[in-house]
C-alpha positions as CSV (number, residue, x, y, z in Angstrom):
1,X,153.4,-70.9,46.7
2,X,152.2,-69.0,43.6
3,X,155.3,-66.8,43.8
4,X,157.6,-69.7,44.0
5,X,155.9,-71.4,41.1
6,X,156.3,-68.2,39.0
7,X,160.0,-68.0,39.8
8,X,160.4,-71.6,38.8
9,X,158.6,-71.2,35.5
10,X,160.7,-68.2,34.5
11,X,163.9,-70.0,35.6
12,X,162.9,-73.0,33.5
13,X,162.1,-70.9,30.5
14,X,165.6,-69.4,30.5
15,X,167.2,-72.8,30.9
16,X,165.2,-74.3,28.0
17,X,166.1,-71.3,25.8
18,X,169.8,-71.8,26.7
19,X,169.8,-75.6,26.0
20,X,168.0,-75.3,22.7
21,X,170.3,-72.6,21.4
22,X,173.4,-74.6,20.6
23,X,174.9,-71.7,18.6
24,X,174.6,-69.5,21.7
25,X,176.5,-72.0,23.8
26,X,179.3,-72.4,21.4
27,X,179.5,-68.7,20.5
28,X,179.7,-67.5,24.1
29,X,182.6,-70.0,24.7
30,X,184.6,-68.9,21.6
31,X,186.3,-65.7,22.8
32,X,187.1,-66.9,26.3
33,X,188.5,-70.2,24.9
34,X,190.8,-68.3,22.5
35,X,191.9,-66.0,25.4
36,X,192.7,-69.1,27.4
37,X,194.7,-70.8,24.6
38,X,196.7,-67.8,23.3
39,X,197.4,-66.2,26.6
40,X,198.5,-69.5,28.2
41,X,200.7,-70.3,25.3
42,X,202.1,-66.8,24.8
43,X,203.0,-66.2,28.5
44,X,203.8,-69.8,29.5
45,X,207.5,-69.0,29.9
46,X,207.0,-65.4,31.2
47,X,208.5,-64.6,34.6
48,X,206.0,-62.6,36.6
49,X,207.7,-61.6,39.9
50,X,204.6,-61.7,42.1
51,X,203.4,-65.0,40.7
52,X,204.2,-68.2,42.5
53,X,202.4,-70.7,40.3
54,X,202.6,-71.5,36.6
55,X,200.7,-69.0,34.4
56,X,198.2,-71.6,33.0
57,X,197.0,-72.4,36.5
58,X,196.8,-68.7,37.3
59,X,194.9,-67.8,34.0
60,X,192.3,-70.6,33.9
61,X,190.2,-69.4,36.9
62,X,190.3,-65.9,35.5
63,X,188.9,-67.0,32.2
64,X,186.2,-69.0,34.0
65,X,185.3,-65.9,35.8
66,X,185.4,-64.0,32.5
67,X,182.8,-66.2,30.9
68,X,180.6,-66.0,34.0
69,X,180.8,-62.2,33.8
70,X,179.9,-62.0,30.1
71,X,177.1,-64.6,30.2
72,X,175.6,-63.1,33.3
73,X,175.5,-59.4,32.3
74,X,174.4,-60.2,28.7
75,X,171.5,-62.3,30.0
76,X,169.8,-58.9,30.6
77,X,169.4,-58.5,26.8
78,X,166.6,-61.1,26.9
79,X,164.5,-58.6,28.9
80,X,165.1,-56.0,26.2
81,X,164.1,-58.6,23.6
82,X,160.9,-59.5,25.5
83,X,160.0,-55.9,25.8
84,X,160.5,-55.4,22.0
85,X,158.3,-58.3,21.1
86,X,155.6,-57.9,23.7
87,X,156.3,-60.9,25.8
88,X,157.4,-58.8,28.8
89,X,153.9,-57.3,28.9
90,X,152.4,-60.8,29.1
91,X,154.7,-61.7,32.0
92,X,153.8,-58.5,33.8
93,X,150.1,-59.2,33.9
94,X,150.7,-62.7,35.4
95,X,149.3,-63.1,39.0
96,X,152.7,-62.8,40.6
97,X,154.7,-59.9,41.9
98,X,157.3,-58.1,39.8
99,X,159.9,-59.0,42.4
100,X,159.3,-62.7,41.8
101,X,159.6,-62.0,38.0
102,X,163.0,-60.3,38.6
103,X,164.2,-63.1,40.8
104,X,163.2,-65.7,38.3
105,X,165.1,-63.9,35.5
106,X,168.1,-63.5,37.7
107,X,168.2,-67.1,38.7
108,X,167.8,-68.2,35.1
109,X,170.6,-66.1,33.9
110,X,172.8,-67.0,36.8
111,X,172.3,-70.8,36.2
112,X,173.3,-70.5,32.5
113,X,176.4,-68.6,33.5
114,X,177.4,-71.2,36.1
115,X,176.9,-73.9,33.5
116,X,179.1,-72.0,31.0
117,X,181.7,-71.6,33.8
118,X,181.8,-75.3,34.4
119,X,182.1,-76.0,30.6
120,X,185.1,-73.7,30.5
121,X,186.6,-75.4,33.6
122,X,186.4,-78.8,31.9
123,X,187.7,-77.3,28.6
124,X,190.7,-75.8,30.5
125,X,191.9,-79.3,31.4
126,X,192.9,-79.8,27.8
127,X,195.6,-77.1,28.0
128,X,197.1,-78.5,31.2
129,X,195.1,-76.8,34.0
130,X,195.1,-79.0,37.1
131,X,192.5,-77.8,39.6
132,X,192.2,-79.0,43.2
133,X,189.4,-81.5,43.4
134,X,188.7,-80.4,46.9
135,X,188.1,-76.9,45.7
136,X,185.4,-77.7,43.1
137,X,182.5,-77.1,45.6
138,X,183.8,-73.7,47.0
139,X,184.6,-72.7,43.4
140,X,181.0,-73.4,42.4
141,X,179.8,-71.3,45.4
142,X,181.9,-68.4,44.2
143,X,180.6,-68.9,40.6
144,X,177.0,-68.8,41.9
145,X,177.6,-65.6,43.9
146,X,179.3,-63.9,41.0
147,X,176.7,-65.1,38.5
148,X,173.8,-63.8,40.6
149,X,175.5,-60.4,41.2
150,X,176.3,-59.7,37.5
151,X,173.0,-61.1,36.2
152,X,171.4,-58.6,38.6
153,X,173.6,-55.9,36.9
154,X,172.4,-57.0,33.5
155,X,168.7,-57.0,34.6
156,X,169.1,-53.6,36.2
157,X,170.6,-52.2,32.9
158,X,167.8,-53.8,30.9
159,X,165.1,-52.1,32.9
160,X,166.5,-48.7,31.8
161,X,166.9,-49.4,28.1
162,X,164.5,-50.3,25.2
163,X,166.9,-50.7,22.4
164,X,169.0,-53.9,22.4
165,X,171.7,-52.3,20.2
166,X,172.2,-49.6,22.8
167,X,172.2,-52.2,25.5
168,X,175.1,-54.1,23.9
169,X,177.1,-50.9,23.5
170,X,176.6,-49.9,27.1
171,X,177.3,-53.3,28.5
172,X,180.5,-53.7,26.5
173,X,181.6,-50.3,27.9
174,X,180.9,-51.8,31.4
175,X,182.3,-55.3,31.2
176,X,185.7,-54.8,29.7
177,X,187.1,-52.4,32.3
178,X,185.6,-54.6,35.0
179,X,187.2,-57.7,33.5
180,X,190.7,-56.1,32.9
181,X,190.8,-54.6,36.4
182,X,189.9,-57.9,38.1
183,X,193.3,-59.6,38.1
184,X,191.9,-62.3,35.8
185,X,194.8,-62.1,33.3
186,X,197.6,-60.6,35.5
187,X,198.1,-60.4,39.2
188,X,196.6,-57.3,40.8
189,X,200.0,-56.3,42.2
190,X,201.3,-56.0,38.6
191,X,198.6,-53.4,37.7
192,X,200.6,-50.6,39.4
193,X,198.6,-47.6,40.3
194,X,195.5,-49.3,38.9
195,X,195.6,-51.9,41.7
196,X,193.8,-49.3,43.9
197,X,190.8,-49.4,41.6
198,X,190.9,-53.2,41.3
199,X,190.1,-53.4,45.0
200,X,186.8,-51.6,44.4
201,X,185.9,-54.0,41.6
202,X,183.5,-56.8,42.7
203,X,184.8,-59.1,40.1
204,X,188.3,-59.0,41.6
205,X,186.9,-60.9,44.6
206,X,185.1,-63.4,42.4
207,X,188.3,-64.1,40.4
208,X,190.3,-64.4,43.6
209,X,187.7,-66.7,45.2
210,X,187.6,-69.1,42.3
211,X,191.4,-69.0,41.9
212,X,191.9,-69.8,45.6
213,X,189.4,-72.7,45.4
214,X,190.9,-74.3,42.3
215,X,194.6,-73.6,42.9
216,X,195.1,-72.5,46.5
217,X,196.6,-69.1,45.3
218,X,195.0,-65.9,46.6
219,X,195.9,-62.2,46.4
220,X,193.2,-61.0,48.8
221,X,191.6,-63.4,51.2
222,X,188.9,-66.1,50.6
223,X,187.0,-64.7,53.6
224,X,186.9,-61.2,52.2
225,X,186.0,-62.6,48.8
226,X,183.0,-64.4,50.2
227,X,181.8,-61.5,52.2
228,X,182.2,-58.9,49.5
229,X,180.6,-61.1,46.8
230,X,177.7,-62.1,49.2
231,X,176.9,-58.4,50.0
232,X,177.3,-57.4,46.4
233,X,175.0,-60.2,45.2
234,X,172.3,-59.4,47.7
235,X,172.5,-55.7,46.9
236,X,172.2,-56.3,43.2
237,X,169.2,-58.6,43.6
238,X,167.4,-55.9,45.6
239,X,168.4,-53.1,43.1
240,X,167.3,-55.1,40.1
241,X,164.0,-56.1,41.8
242,X,163.4,-52.5,42.7
243,X,164.1,-51.2,39.1
244,X,162.1,-54.0,37.6
245,X,159.1,-53.0,39.7
246,X,159.3,-49.5,38.4
247,X,159.9,-50.4,34.7
248,X,157.3,-49.7,32.1
249,X,156.3,-51.9,29.3
């Protein structure tokens, strides 16, 4: 019971921090929204041979996945900040296990990422995106799996770093190749020789799962998407918890 209460308190702390920082909400939506507008306008008349739906409907789920990726991974910077200002030490001496602390931080970061994803989903309606209403629930499930997985990545990185400037540099080096090789902007088939690497990219399965849910279009398979994301999410929770237990404050 104490462990569950500790997880809830840490989750609630992250949610309150998110809701109180309006600049953070708007700032994190800025770049993905510009991606959505300019790419959808610039390529609205483009003819992509392997694409069987209009580009706006193809792009919107990819941008939703993009904001989940960025929000999730960068949530790890809060751990670096807490270490810098001594708050992490206070958490570590609480009468709960470090695994519970890691899970609480992962759930908090994942929840804010899913909220951001839903805000972007609603915003995409303004440029003509027409999602399948029946796909909103499975899309949310794929968002949750993807958010948990990449929040775990962010937490894992944060346990190995003490400088938040270095954290931002390393994370940027990580997220952009992951994003660009995911099929979020262009079909995986159009990536040529790089399509091979895209199949080893966990985000590819998150993008495909969200896109299948909202549009019915898939390049892989929703079953594979769910299995790969589920295994990847569980693995990252275990890895992040393990690294968090070994971290020093």
